[in-house]
N, CA, C and O atoms as a Maestro MAE file, in Angstrom:
{
 s_m_m2io_version
 :::
 2.0.0
}

f_m_ct {
 s_m_title
 :::
 protein
 m_atom[288] {
  # First column is atom index #
  i_m_mmod_type
  r_m_x_coord
  r_m_y_coord
  r_m_z_coord
  i_m_residue_number
  s_m_chain_name
  s_m_pdb_residue_name
  s_m_pdb_atom_name
  i_m_atomic_number
  :::
  1 25 -16.782 13.604 -2.162 1 A "MET " " N  " 7
  2 3 -17.059 12.185 -2.345 1 A "MET " " CA " 6
  3 2 -15.733 11.445 -2.530 1 A "MET " " C  " 6
  4 15 -14.804 11.959 -3.152 1 A "MET " " O  " 8
  5 25 -15.664 10.257 -1.991 2 A "ILE " " N  " 7
  6 3 -14.407 9.511 -1.993 2 A "ILE " " CA " 6
  7 2 -13.952 9.148 -3.401 2 A "ILE " " C  " 6
  8 15 -12.752 9.086 -3.669 2 A "ILE " " O  " 8
  9 25 -14.899 8.908 -4.299 3 A "GLU " " N  " 7
  10 3 -14.524 8.523 -5.668 3 A "GLU " " CA " 6
  11 2 -13.709 9.622 -6.349 3 A "GLU " " C  " 6
  12 15 -12.728 9.333 -7.035 3 A "GLU " " O  " 8
  13 25 -14.105 10.863 -6.165 4 A "GLN " " N  " 7
  14 3 -13.350 11.967 -6.767 4 A "GLN " " CA " 6
  15 2 -11.968 12.097 -6.119 4 A "GLN " " C  " 6
  16 15 -10.988 12.407 -6.797 4 A "GLN " " O  " 8
  17 25 -11.893 11.861 -4.813 5 A "GLU " " N  " 7
  18 3 -10.600 11.912 -4.112 5 A "GLU " " CA " 6
  19 2 -9.645 10.866 -4.678 5 A "GLU " " C  " 6
  20 15 -8.468 11.146 -4.907 5 A "GLU " " O  " 8
  21 25 -10.153 9.676 -4.899 6 A "VAL " " N  " 7
  22 3 -9.322 8.589 -5.436 6 A "VAL " " CA " 6
  23 2 -8.876 8.933 -6.857 6 A "VAL " " C  " 6
  24 15 -7.712 8.741 -7.209 6 A "VAL " " O  " 8
  25 25 -9.799 9.441 -7.667 7 A "LYS " " N  " 7
  26 3 -9.449 9.788 -9.047 7 A "LYS " " CA " 6
  27 2 -8.384 10.882 -9.099 7 A "LYS " " C  " 6
  28 15 -7.548 10.891 -10.002 7 A "LYS " " O  " 8
  29 25 -8.410 11.800 -8.136 8 A "ARG " " N  " 7
  30 3 -7.385 12.847 -8.090 8 A "ARG " " CA " 6
  31 2 -6.048 12.301 -7.592 8 A "ARG " " C  " 6
  32 15 -4.992 12.760 -8.027 8 A "ARG " " O  " 8
  33 25 -6.085 11.329 -6.687 9 A "ALA " " N  " 7
  34 3 -4.862 10.810 -6.078 9 A "ALA " " CA " 6
  35 2 -4.131 9.817 -6.983 9 A "ALA " " C  " 6
  36 15 -2.902 9.754 -6.949 9 A "ALA " " O  " 8
  37 25 -4.854 9.048 -7.784 10 A "LEU " " N  " 7
  38 3 -4.224 8.005 -8.605 10 A "LEU " " CA " 6
  39 2 -3.109 8.514 -9.514 10 A "LEU " " C  " 6
  40 15 -2.042 7.900 -9.543 10 A "LEU " " O  " 8
  41 25 -3.300 9.603 -10.256 11 A "PRO " " N  " 7
  42 3 -2.218 10.046 -11.143 11 A "PRO " " CA " 6
  43 2 -0.947 10.484 -10.399 11 A "PRO " " C  " 6
  44 15 0.140 10.476 -10.976 11 A "PRO " " O  " 8
  45 25 -1.079 10.860 -9.137 12 A "ARG " " N  " 7
  46 3 0.083 11.311 -8.365 12 A "ARG " " CA " 6
  47 2 0.895 10.161 -7.784 12 A "ARG " " C  " 6
  48 15 2.020 10.374 -7.332 12 A "ARG " " O  " 8
  49 25 0.350 8.949 -7.787 13 A "LEU " " N  " 7
  50 3 1.065 7.803 -7.230 13 A "LEU " " CA " 6
  51 2 2.208 7.400 -8.148 13 A "LEU " " C  " 6
  52 15 2.046 7.329 -9.366 13 A "LEU " " O  " 8
  53 25 3.361 7.139 -7.554 14 A "THR " " N  " 7
  54 3 4.496 6.683 -8.350 14 A "THR " " CA " 6
  55 2 4.586 5.156 -8.342 14 A "THR " " C  " 6
  56 15 4.914 4.549 -9.362 14 A "THR " " O  " 8
  57 25 4.302 4.544 -7.215 15 A "LEU " " N  " 7
  58 3 4.312 3.078 -7.114 15 A "LEU " " CA " 6
  59 2 3.022 2.618 -6.494 15 A "LEU " " C  " 6
  60 15 2.636 3.209 -5.485 15 A "LEU " " O  " 8
  61 25 2.345 1.674 -6.963 16 A "PRO " " N  " 7
  62 3 2.536 1.084 -8.272 16 A "PRO " " CA " 6
  63 2 1.995 2.017 -9.345 16 A "PRO " " C  " 6
  64 15 0.943 2.631 -9.173 16 A "PRO " " O  " 8
  65 25 2.703 2.117 -10.426 17 A "GLY " " N  " 7
  66 3 2.320 3.025 -11.492 17 A "GLY " " CA " 6
  67 2 1.222 2.452 -12.374 17 A "GLY " " C  " 6
  68 15 1.003 1.241 -12.411 17 A "GLY " " O  " 8
  69 25 0.548 3.325 -13.069 18 A "GLY " " N  " 7
  70 3 -0.451 2.905 -14.044 18 A "GLY " " CA " 6
  71 2 -1.774 2.457 -13.466 18 A "GLY " " C  " 6
  72 15 -2.572 1.836 -14.168 18 A "GLY " " O  " 8
  73 25 -2.029 2.756 -12.197 19 A "LEU " " N  " 7
  74 3 -3.313 2.365 -11.623 19 A "LEU " " CA " 6
  75 2 -4.415 3.230 -12.209 19 A "LEU " " C  " 6
  76 15 -4.230 4.423 -12.447 19 A "LEU " " O  " 8
  77 25 -5.547 2.617 -12.434 20 A "ARG " " N  " 7
  78 3 -6.703 3.370 -12.897 20 A "ARG " " CA " 6
  79 2 -7.964 2.683 -12.396 20 A "ARG " " C  " 6
  80 15 -7.943 1.494 -12.079 20 A "ARG " " O  " 8
  81 25 -9.040 3.416 -12.324 21 A "ILE " " N  " 7
  82 3 -10.304 2.877 -11.857 21 A "ILE " " CA " 6
  83 2 -10.981 2.147 -13.014 21 A "ILE " " C  " 6
  84 15 -11.121 2.693 -14.108 21 A "ILE " " O  " 8
  85 25 -11.394 0.919 -12.763 22 A "ASN " " N  " 7
  86 3 -12.117 0.139 -13.750 22 A "ASN " " CA " 6
  87 2 -13.613 0.375 -13.493 22 A "ASN " " C  " 6
  88 15 -14.189 -0.204 -12.572 22 A "ASN " " O  " 8
  89 25 -14.224 1.218 -14.305 23 A "ASP " " N  " 7
  90 3 -15.627 1.575 -14.105 23 A "ASP " " CA " 6
  91 2 -16.564 0.378 -14.211 23 A "ASP " " C  " 6
  92 15 -17.646 0.383 -13.624 23 A "ASP " " O  " 8
  93 25 -16.154 -0.650 -14.958 24 A "VAL " " N  " 7
  94 3 -16.992 -1.847 -15.078 24 A "VAL " " CA " 6
  95 2 -17.089 -2.565 -13.733 24 A "VAL " " C  " 6
  96 15 -18.127 -3.143 -13.411 24 A "VAL " " O  " 8
  97 25 -16.013 -2.528 -12.951 25 A "LYS " " N  " 7
  98 3 -15.991 -3.229 -11.670 25 A "LYS " " CA " 6
  99 2 -16.351 -2.329 -10.487 25 A "LYS " " C  " 6
  100 15 -16.419 -2.795 -9.350 25 A "LYS " " O  " 8
  101 25 -16.577 -1.067 -10.748 26 A "THR " " N  " 7
  102 3 -16.876 -0.125 -9.675 26 A "THR " " CA " 6
  103 2 -18.328 -0.268 -9.253 26 A "THR " " C  " 6
  104 15 -19.236 -0.258 -10.084 26 A "THR " " O  " 8
  105 25 -18.533 -0.400 -7.941 27 A "ARG " " N  " 7
  106 3 -19.888 -0.482 -7.408 27 A "ARG " " CA " 6
  107 2 -20.097 0.665 -6.433 27 A "ARG " " C  " 6
  108 15 -19.209 1.007 -5.653 27 A "ARG " " O  " 8
  109 25 -21.255 1.236 -6.490 28 A "ARG " " N  " 7
  110 3 -21.607 2.318 -5.570 28 A "ARG " " CA " 6
  111 2 -22.746 1.832 -4.695 28 A "ARG " " C  " 6
  112 15 -23.798 1.432 -5.193 28 A "ARG " " O  " 8
  113 25 -22.532 1.868 -3.391 29 A "ASN " " N  " 7
  114 3 -23.526 1.373 -2.440 29 A "ASN " " CA " 6
  115 2 -23.983 2.500 -1.533 29 A "ASN " " C  " 6
  116 15 -23.316 3.524 -1.392 29 A "ASN " " O  " 8
  117 25 -25.112 2.289 -0.935 30 A "SER " " N  " 7
  118 3 -25.602 3.262 0.035 30 A "SER " " CA " 6
  119 2 -24.785 3.162 1.315 30 A "SER " " C  " 6
  120 15 -24.021 2.216 1.504 30 A "SER " " O  " 8
  121 25 -24.953 4.136 2.180 31 A "LYS " " N  " 7
  122 3 -24.225 4.116 3.452 31 A "LYS " " CA " 6
  123 2 -24.613 2.927 4.310 31 A "LYS " " C  " 6
  124 15 -23.819 2.474 5.135 31 A "LYS " " O  " 8
  125 25 -25.832 2.410 4.128 32 A "LYS " " N  " 7
  126 3 -26.272 1.273 4.934 32 A "LYS " " CA " 6
  127 2 -25.500 0.010 4.592 32 A "LYS " " C  " 6
  128 15 -25.297 -0.846 5.452 32 A "LYS " " O  " 8
  129 25 -25.071 -0.112 3.348 33 A "GLY " " N  " 7
  130 3 -24.365 -1.312 2.927 33 A "GLY " " CA " 6
  131 2 -22.886 -1.225 3.258 33 A "GLY " " C  " 6
  132 15 -22.318 -0.136 3.338 33 A "GLY " " O  " 8
  133 25 -22.272 -2.377 3.449 34 A "ALA " " N  " 7
  134 3 -20.834 -2.410 3.716 34 A "ALA " " CA " 6
  135 2 -20.083 -2.262 2.404 34 A "ALA " " C  " 6
  136 15 -20.509 -2.783 1.374 34 A "ALA " " O  " 8
  137 25 -18.967 -1.550 2.445 35 A "ARG " " N  " 7
  138 3 -18.119 -1.387 1.267 35 A "ARG " " CA " 6
  139 2 -16.824 -2.138 1.524 35 A "ARG " " C  " 6
  140 15 -16.270 -2.074 2.622 35 A "ARG " " O  " 8
  141 25 -16.344 -2.845 0.518 36 A "GLN " " N  " 7
  142 3 -15.182 -3.704 0.696 36 A "GLN " " CA " 6
  143 2 -14.115 -3.393 -0.337 36 A "GLN " " C  " 6
  144 15 -14.395 -3.253 -1.527 36 A "GLN " " O  " 8
  145 25 -12.873 -3.289 0.151 37 A "VAL " " N  " 7
  146 3 -11.718 -3.088 -0.718 37 A "VAL " " CA " 6
  147 2 -10.617 -4.007 -0.222 37 A "VAL " " C  " 6
  148 15 -10.221 -3.924 0.941 37 A "VAL " " O  " 8
  149 25 -10.126 -4.864 -1.067 38 A "THR " " N  " 7
  150 3 -9.031 -5.807 -0.780 38 A "THR " " CA " 6
  151 2 -9.200 -6.543 0.550 38 A "THR " " C  " 6
  152 15 -8.241 -6.702 1.304 38 A "THR " " O  " 8
  153 25 -10.413 -6.986 0.828 39 A "GLY " " N  " 7
  154 3 -10.642 -7.765 2.040 39 A "GLY " " CA " 6
  155 2 -10.927 -6.936 3.268 39 A "GLY " " C  " 6
  156 15 -11.319 -7.487 4.297 39 A "GLY " " O  " 8
  157 25 -10.745 -5.636 3.198 40 A "ILE " " N  " 7
  158 3 -11.052 -4.758 4.321 40 A "ILE " " CA " 6
  159 2 -12.434 -4.165 4.074 40 A "ILE " " C  " 6
  160 15 -12.714 -3.654 2.990 40 A "ILE " " O  " 8
  161 25 -13.294 -4.237 5.088 41 A "VAL " " N  " 7
  162 3 -14.672 -3.776 4.951 41 A "VAL " " CA " 6
  163 2 -14.832 -2.474 5.711 41 A "VAL " " C  " 6
  164 15 -14.415 -2.361 6.864 41 A "VAL " " O  " 8
  165 25 -15.433 -1.501 5.065 42 A "LEU " " N  " 7
  166 3 -15.790 -0.248 5.718 42 A "LEU " " CA " 6
  167 2 -17.256 -0.370 6.091 42 A "LEU " " C  " 6
  168 15 -18.130 -0.377 5.225 42 A "LEU " " O  " 8
  169 25 -17.518 -0.465 7.391 43 A "GLY " " N  " 7
  170 3 -18.887 -0.638 7.865 43 A "GLY " " CA " 6
  171 2 -19.679 0.647 7.779 43 A "GLY " " C  " 6
  172 15 -19.124 1.723 7.555 43 A "GLY " " O  " 8
  173 25 -20.978 0.524 7.959 44 A "SER " " N  " 7
  174 3 -21.847 1.692 7.894 44 A "SER " " CA " 6
  175 2 -21.562 2.661 9.029 44 A "SER " " C  " 6
  176 15 -21.948 3.828 8.956 44 A "SER " " O  " 8
  177 25 -20.886 2.190 10.086 45 A "ASP " " N  " 7
  178 3 -20.529 3.074 11.197 45 A "ASP " " CA " 6
  179 2 -19.219 3.813 10.946 45 A "ASP " " C  " 6
  180 15 -18.783 4.598 11.788 45 A "ASP " " O  " 8
  181 25 -18.580 3.568 9.787 46 A "GLY " " N  " 7
  182 3 -17.335 4.257 9.443 46 A "GLY " " CA " 6
  183 2 -16.083 3.544 9.918 46 A "GLY " " C  " 6
  184 15 -14.976 3.977 9.597 46 A "GLY " " O  " 8
  185 25 -16.224 2.463 10.675 47 A "ASN " " N  " 7
  186 3 -15.072 1.700 11.151 47 A "ASN " " CA " 6
  187 2 -14.675 0.652 10.119 47 A "ASN " " C  " 6
  188 15 -15.495 0.218 9.311 47 A "ASN " " O  " 8
  189 25 -13.402 0.251 10.156 48 A "THR " " N  " 7
  190 3 -12.925 -0.776 9.234 48 A "THR " " CA " 6
  191 2 -12.895 -2.129 9.935 48 A "THR " " C  " 6
  192 15 -12.621 -2.228 11.131 48 A "THR " " O  " 8
  193 25 -13.183 -3.159 9.160 49 A "TYR " " N  " 7
  194 3 -13.221 -4.520 9.665 49 A "TYR " " CA " 6
  195 2 -12.563 -5.443 8.649 49 A "TYR " " C  " 6
  196 15 -12.448 -5.108 7.470 49 A "TYR " " O  " 8
  197 25 -12.133 -6.612 9.123 50 A "VAL " " N  " 7
  198 3 -11.625 -7.641 8.221 50 A "VAL " " CA " 6
  199 2 -12.847 -8.361 7.674 50 A "VAL " " C  " 6
  200 15 -13.748 -8.722 8.432 50 A "VAL " " O  " 8
  201 25 -12.885 -8.571 6.372 51 A "GLY " " N  " 7
  202 3 -14.021 -9.239 5.746 51 A "GLY " " CA " 6
  203 2 -14.142 -10.690 6.160 51 A "GLY " " C  " 6
  204 15 -13.164 -11.307 6.583 51 A "GLY " " O  " 8
  205 25 -15.332 -11.231 6.038 52 A "ARG " " N  " 7
  206 3 -15.619 -12.602 6.455 52 A "ARG " " CA " 6
  207 2 -14.736 -13.609 5.731 52 A "ARG " " C  " 6
  208 15 -14.209 -14.533 6.351 52 A "ARG " " O  " 8
  209 25 -14.570 -13.436 4.414 53 A "HIS " " N  " 7
  210 3 -13.776 -14.389 3.627 53 A "HIS " " CA " 6
  211 2 -12.315 -14.389 4.098 53 A "HIS " " C  " 6
  212 15 -11.727 -15.454 4.288 53 A "HIS " " O  " 8
  213 25 -11.737 -13.213 4.285 54 A "LEU " " N  " 7
  214 3 -10.348 -13.122 4.730 54 A "LEU " " CA " 6
  215 2 -10.197 -13.669 6.148 54 A "LEU " " C  " 6
  216 15 -9.223 -14.359 6.451 54 A "LEU " " O  " 8
  217 25 -11.150 -13.364 7.003 55 A "LYS " " N  " 7
  218 3 -11.095 -13.850 8.380 55 A "LYS " " CA " 6
  219 2 -11.121 -15.380 8.418 55 A "LYS " " C  " 6
  220 15 -10.369 -15.996 9.172 55 A "LYS " " O  " 8
  221 25 -11.979 -15.985 7.613 56 A "ARG " " N  " 7
  222 3 -12.061 -17.452 7.572 56 A "ARG " " CA " 6
  223 2 -10.791 -18.064 7.003 56 A "ARG " " C  " 6
  224 15 -10.339 -19.109 7.471 56 A "ARG " " O  " 8
  225 25 -10.211 -17.416 5.992 57 A "ARG " " N  " 7
  226 3 -8.979 -17.936 5.395 57 A "ARG " " CA " 6
  227 2 -7.829 -17.894 6.400 57 A "ARG " " C  " 6
  228 15 -7.060 -18.850 6.505 57 A "ARG " " O  " 8
  229 25 -7.710 -16.801 7.129 58 A "VAL " " N  " 7
  230 3 -6.642 -16.678 8.136 58 A "VAL " " CA " 6
  231 2 -6.863 -17.698 9.248 58 A "VAL " " C  " 6
  232 15 -5.918 -18.347 9.696 58 A "VAL " " O  " 8
  233 25 -8.103 -17.840 9.690 59 A "ARG " " N  " 7
  234 3 -8.403 -18.812 10.750 59 A "ARG " " CA " 6
  235 2 -8.043 -20.220 10.304 59 A "ARG " " C  " 6
  236 15 -7.519 -21.009 11.091 59 A "ARG " " O  " 8
  237 25 -8.322 -20.537 9.047 60 A "SER " " N  " 7
  238 3 -7.990 -21.848 8.502 60 A "SER " " CA " 6
  239 2 -6.483 -22.064 8.471 60 A "SER " " C  " 6
  240 15 -5.998 -23.133 8.843 60 A "SER " " O  " 8
  241 25 -5.747 -21.057 8.032 61 A "GLN " " N  " 7
  242 3 -4.285 -21.178 7.964 61 A "GLN " " CA " 6
  243 2 -3.677 -21.350 9.347 61 A "GLN " " C  " 6
  244 15 -2.746 -22.137 9.516 61 A "GLN " " O  " 8
  245 25 -4.189 -20.627 10.339 62 A "VAL " " N  " 7
  246 3 -3.694 -20.781 11.714 62 A "VAL " " CA " 6
  247 2 -3.974 -22.197 12.203 62 A "VAL " " C  " 6
  248 15 -3.115 -22.819 12.830 62 A "VAL " " O  " 8
  249 25 -5.162 -22.706 11.923 63 A "HIS " " N  " 7
  250 3 -5.500 -24.071 12.330 63 A "HIS " " CA " 6
  251 2 -4.532 -25.082 11.726 63 A "HIS " " C  " 6
  252 15 -4.050 -25.978 12.419 63 A "HIS " " O  " 8
  253 25 -4.248 -24.935 10.424 64 A "HIS " " N  " 7
  254 3 -3.348 -25.870 9.758 64 A "HIS " " CA " 6
  255 2 -1.927 -25.762 10.304 64 A "HIS " " C  " 6
  256 15 -1.220 -26.768 10.374 64 A "HIS " " O  " 8
  257 25 -1.504 -24.580 10.685 65 A "LEU " " N  " 7
  258 3 -0.183 -24.424 11.293 65 A "LEU " " CA " 6
  259 2 -0.133 -25.079 12.672 65 A "LEU " " C  " 6
  260 15 0.847 -25.736 13.022 65 A "LEU " " O  " 8
  261 25 -1.199 -24.894 13.449 66 A "GLU " " N  " 7
  262 3 -1.226 -25.450 14.795 66 A "GLU " " CA " 6
  263 2 -1.305 -26.978 14.797 66 A "GLU " " C  " 6
  264 15 -0.701 -27.629 15.649 66 A "GLU " " O  " 8
  265 25 -2.037 -27.542 13.863 67 A "THR " " N  " 7
  266 3 -2.219 -28.995 13.848 67 A "THR " " CA " 6
  267 2 -1.166 -29.704 13.014 67 A "THR " " C  " 6
  268 15 -1.026 -30.923 13.105 67 A "THR " " O  " 8
  269 25 -0.425 -28.961 12.202 68 A "GLY " " N  " 7
  270 3 0.583 -29.566 11.350 68 A "GLY " " CA " 6
  271 2 -0.008 -30.305 10.167 68 A "GLY " " C  " 6
  272 15 0.689 -31.049 9.477 68 A "GLY " " O  " 8
  273 25 -1.295 -30.098 9.935 69 A "SER " " N  " 7
  274 3 -1.945 -30.785 8.811 69 A "SER " " CA " 6
  275 2 -1.776 -29.963 7.533 69 A "SER " " C  " 6
  276 15 -1.538 -28.756 7.569 69 A "SER " " O  " 8
  277 25 -1.904 -30.650 6.424 70 A "GLU " " N  " 7
  278 3 -1.802 -29.956 5.135 70 A "GLU " " CA " 6
  279 2 -3.175 -29.488 4.722 70 A "GLU " " C  " 6
  280 15 -4.190 -30.117 5.021 70 A "GLU " " O  " 8
  281 25 -3.182 -28.367 4.026 71 A "ARG " " N  " 7
  282 3 -4.443 -27.865 3.494 71 A "ARG " " CA " 6
  283 2 -4.835 -28.692 2.290 71 A "ARG " " C  " 6
  284 15 -3.987 -29.186 1.548 71 A "ARG " " O  " 8
  285 25 -6.131 -28.832 2.111 72 A "THR " " N  " 7
  286 3 -6.627 -29.567 0.939 72 A "THR " " CA " 6
  287 2 -7.225 -28.624 -0.053 72 A "THR " " C  " 6
  288 15 -7.697 -29.053 -1.106 72 A "THR " " O  " 8
  :::
 }
 m_bond[287] {
  # First column is bond index #
  i_m_from
  i_m_to
  i_m_order
  :::
  1 1 2 1
  2 2 3 1
  3 3 4 2
  4 3 5 1
  5 5 6 1
  6 6 7 1
  7 7 8 2
  8 7 9 1
  9 9 10 1
  10 10 11 1
  11 11 12 2
  12 11 13 1
  13 13 14 1
  14 14 15 1
  15 15 16 2
  16 15 17 1
  17 17 18 1
  18 18 19 1
  19 19 20 2
  20 19 21 1
  21 21 22 1
  22 22 23 1
  23 23 24 2
  24 23 25 1
  25 25 26 1
  26 26 27 1
  27 27 28 2
  28 27 29 1
  29 29 30 1
  30 30 31 1
  31 31 32 2
  32 31 33 1
  33 33 34 1
  34 34 35 1
  35 35 36 2
  36 35 37 1
  37 37 38 1
  38 38 39 1
  39 39 40 2
  40 39 41 1
  41 41 42 1
  42 42 43 1
  43 43 44 2
  44 43 45 1
  45 45 46 1
  46 46 47 1
  47 47 48 2
  48 47 49 1
  49 49 50 1
  50 50 51 1
  51 51 52 2
  52 51 53 1
  53 53 54 1
  54 54 55 1
  55 55 56 2
  56 55 57 1
  57 57 58 1
  58 58 59 1
  59 59 60 2
  60 59 61 1
  61 61 62 1
  62 62 63 1
  63 63 64 2
  64 63 65 1
  65 65 66 1
  66 66 67 1
  67 67 68 2
  68 67 69 1
  69 69 70 1
  70 70 71 1
  71 71 72 2
  72 71 73 1
  73 73 74 1
  74 74 75 1
  75 75 76 2
  76 75 77 1
  77 77 78 1
  78 78 79 1
  79 79 80 2
  80 79 81 1
  81 81 82 1
  82 82 83 1
  83 83 84 2
  84 83 85 1
  85 85 86 1
  86 86 87 1
  87 87 88 2
  88 87 89 1
  89 89 90 1
  90 90 91 1
  91 91 92 2
  92 91 93 1
  93 93 94 1
  94 94 95 1
  95 95 96 2
  96 95 97 1
  97 97 98 1
  98 98 99 1
  99 99 100 2
  100 99 101 1
  101 101 102 1
  102 102 103 1
  103 103 104 2
  104 103 105 1
  105 105 106 1
  106 106 107 1
  107 107 108 2
  108 107 109 1
  109 109 110 1
  110 110 111 1
  111 111 112 2
  112 111 113 1
  113 113 114 1
  114 114 115 1
  115 115 116 2
  116 115 117 1
  117 117 118 1
  118 118 119 1
  119 119 120 2
  120 119 121 1
  121 121 122 1
  122 122 123 1
  123 123 124 2
  124 123 125 1
  125 125 126 1
  126 126 127 1
  127 127 128 2
  128 127 129 1
  129 129 130 1
  130 130 131 1
  131 131 132 2
  132 131 133 1
  133 133 134 1
  134 134 135 1
  135 135 136 2
  136 135 137 1
  137 137 138 1
  138 138 139 1
  139 139 140 2
  140 139 141 1
  141 141 142 1
  142 142 143 1
  143 143 144 2
  144 143 145 1
  145 145 146 1
  146 146 147 1
  147 147 148 2
  148 147 149 1
  149 149 150 1
  150 150 151 1
  151 151 152 2
  152 151 153 1
  153 153 154 1
  154 154 155 1
  155 155 156 2
  156 155 157 1
  157 157 158 1
  158 158 159 1
  159 159 160 2
  160 159 161 1
  161 161 162 1
  162 162 163 1
  163 163 164 2
  164 163 165 1
  165 165 166 1
  166 166 167 1
  167 167 168 2
  168 167 169 1
  169 169 170 1
  170 170 171 1
  171 171 172 2
  172 171 173 1
  173 173 174 1
  174 174 175 1
  175 175 176 2
  176 175 177 1
  177 177 178 1
  178 178 179 1
  179 179 180 2
  180 179 181 1
  181 181 182 1
  182 182 183 1
  183 183 184 2
  184 183 185 1
  185 185 186 1
  186 186 187 1
  187 187 188 2
  188 187 189 1
  189 189 190 1
  190 190 191 1
  191 191 192 2
  192 191 193 1
  193 193 194 1
  194 194 195 1
  195 195 196 2
  196 195 197 1
  197 197 198 1
  198 198 199 1
  199 199 200 2
  200 199 201 1
  201 201 202 1
  202 202 203 1
  203 203 204 2
  204 203 205 1
  205 205 206 1
  206 206 207 1
  207 207 208 2
  208 207 209 1
  209 209 210 1
  210 210 211 1
  211 211 212 2
  212 211 213 1
  213 213 214 1
  214 214 215 1
  215 215 216 2
  216 215 217 1
  217 217 218 1
  218 218 219 1
  219 219 220 2
  220 219 221 1
  221 221 222 1
  222 222 223 1
  223 223 224 2
  224 223 225 1
  225 225 226 1
  226 226 227 1
  227 227 228 2
  228 227 229 1
  229 229 230 1
  230 230 231 1
  231 231 232 2
  232 231 233 1
  233 233 234 1
  234 234 235 1
  235 235 236 2
  236 235 237 1
  237 237 238 1
  238 238 239 1
  239 239 240 2
  240 239 241 1
  241 241 242 1
  242 242 243 1
  243 243 244 2
  244 243 245 1
  245 245 246 1
  246 246 247 1
  247 247 248 2
  248 247 249 1
  249 249 250 1
  250 250 251 1
  251 251 252 2
  252 251 253 1
  253 253 254 1
  254 254 255 1
  255 255 256 2
  256 255 257 1
  257 257 258 1
  258 258 259 1
  259 259 260 2
  260 259 261 1
  261 261 262 1
  262 262 263 1
  263 263 264 2
  264 263 265 1
  265 265 266 1
  266 266 267 1
  267 267 268 2
  268 267 269 1
  269 269 270 1
  270 270 271 1
  271 271 272 2
  272 271 273 1
  273 273 274 1
  274 274 275 1
  275 275 276 2
  276 275 277 1
  277 277 278 1
  278 278 279 1
  279 279 280 2
  280 279 281 1
  281 281 282 1
  282 282 283 1
  283 283 284 2
  284 283 285 1
  285 285 286 1
  286 286 287 1
  287 287 288 2
  :::
 }
}
């Protein structure tokens, strides 16, 4: 299971140090549901996708760069 893999890998990381799993914020979903970490979504088919929120934010920033308008 991926959770055990992460728990084993965290203590071996040197940078950034002091990472730990916050069990209060940990959610466990079925394979049918999408799982999301830092804006990257792991779909039920096992492929990774950019999440809707991140995709919309990037699209907005590109629009503002292209039009020269300021974000509100």
